[in-house]
C-alpha angles and dihedrals in degrees: 000000000000112000092203142022108220145167120202144165124208107191120188109230123227119248087251091055091048091052102038112015146055103253138189121248098176133350131179151108132259137190117205117234097181133000117274133154119244113195132182141163142167095038120146091226143095121229127211118179138169125207099229092186140336126036143257145145133293124191122197135150092003095308129110114207134187109229126193143186110315096019115134126204125199115181146159104243092208083086122069116265137168136186134190131180120236116252095223095047111025114200140228116213134192111202145170129197109200141158142193134172093251099044099086089059093044093049088051090055089047090057094041089055088060098253114153124228085228122057140151112219121207092242126012099182093101093052092048087054091049093051091047093050091046088053093049093046088062094041091057098037120193140159092283099044096105092049091048091048091051089056092050094047090050087052089054094049091046091049088052087059102039100039095044089091097142094051102098089050090046095050088051091049091049091052092053091047088053091051091049092052092047083053091052093048091052096042103031091125090061127089102264130173134179089249094053095046092047090052091046095053098034097241132123111261090226091053091044093050093047098045095040087057092044093048101041101025094236133075116264092243095047088049091052091048090050090053091050090048090052088054091045093054091054091050093048090052101041107030140053094223118137122255088250093052093046090051092052092046089053097050101263113129093187117055091199090057089045089055091048093052093042091053091047090053103038100024091235136069124264087252091055093045092052092050094046094050 
């Protein structure tokens, strides 16, 4: 069974294009038929993609993000990345892999300026038109195709700068989310709630809940419980403390709830885990 239905072109650039221009390595569109993970790394390429419709997951630089219709991604493919369509809302993507001698330096500048690899423009109709024109330029190749492609790729790069208006706010929010997660790691044994964390870090609890899940790929409370379970597993293996004592040390006031959470994460009770290990 095919996981995706796709249409793509893989033009071979001329020596002149490799030396002087931005050039296309691969361009196309795909529609997911069933969820599967596509993972790549160490590719001398840059990827720009648009979610035309649907949703899925994109992992890059250690973060798994949920991306939706209208979202754009611009990344350096030297670093590991992966993407997977959701099962409930399969996506259609338009993408282009491209390169050029000056692109690494330009992308470094892009990141240093605080622009995010993931952004949601107010209107993506122009970039979809650009990608379509770029595809057709290679489909109907002529003497000026590579010059035309260089122009369209420059438009895509420029778009990534100019339409990334939410980025600085996003970077600030991401820094705050990282700080919150570091606080969770250091204080997972304490009684923590979404309300108390939101008040502590001056952020709406609804905004915190939504953005934490978007940035880390897991809800805040589930992430906190996972941290607590990791501590509990260590105590179960390397101490003789009772289940009740371990539950309390890990931030669970109720040992029955601790057992329930532990079983949901590890698919076995704390008693079984201690006996097995």
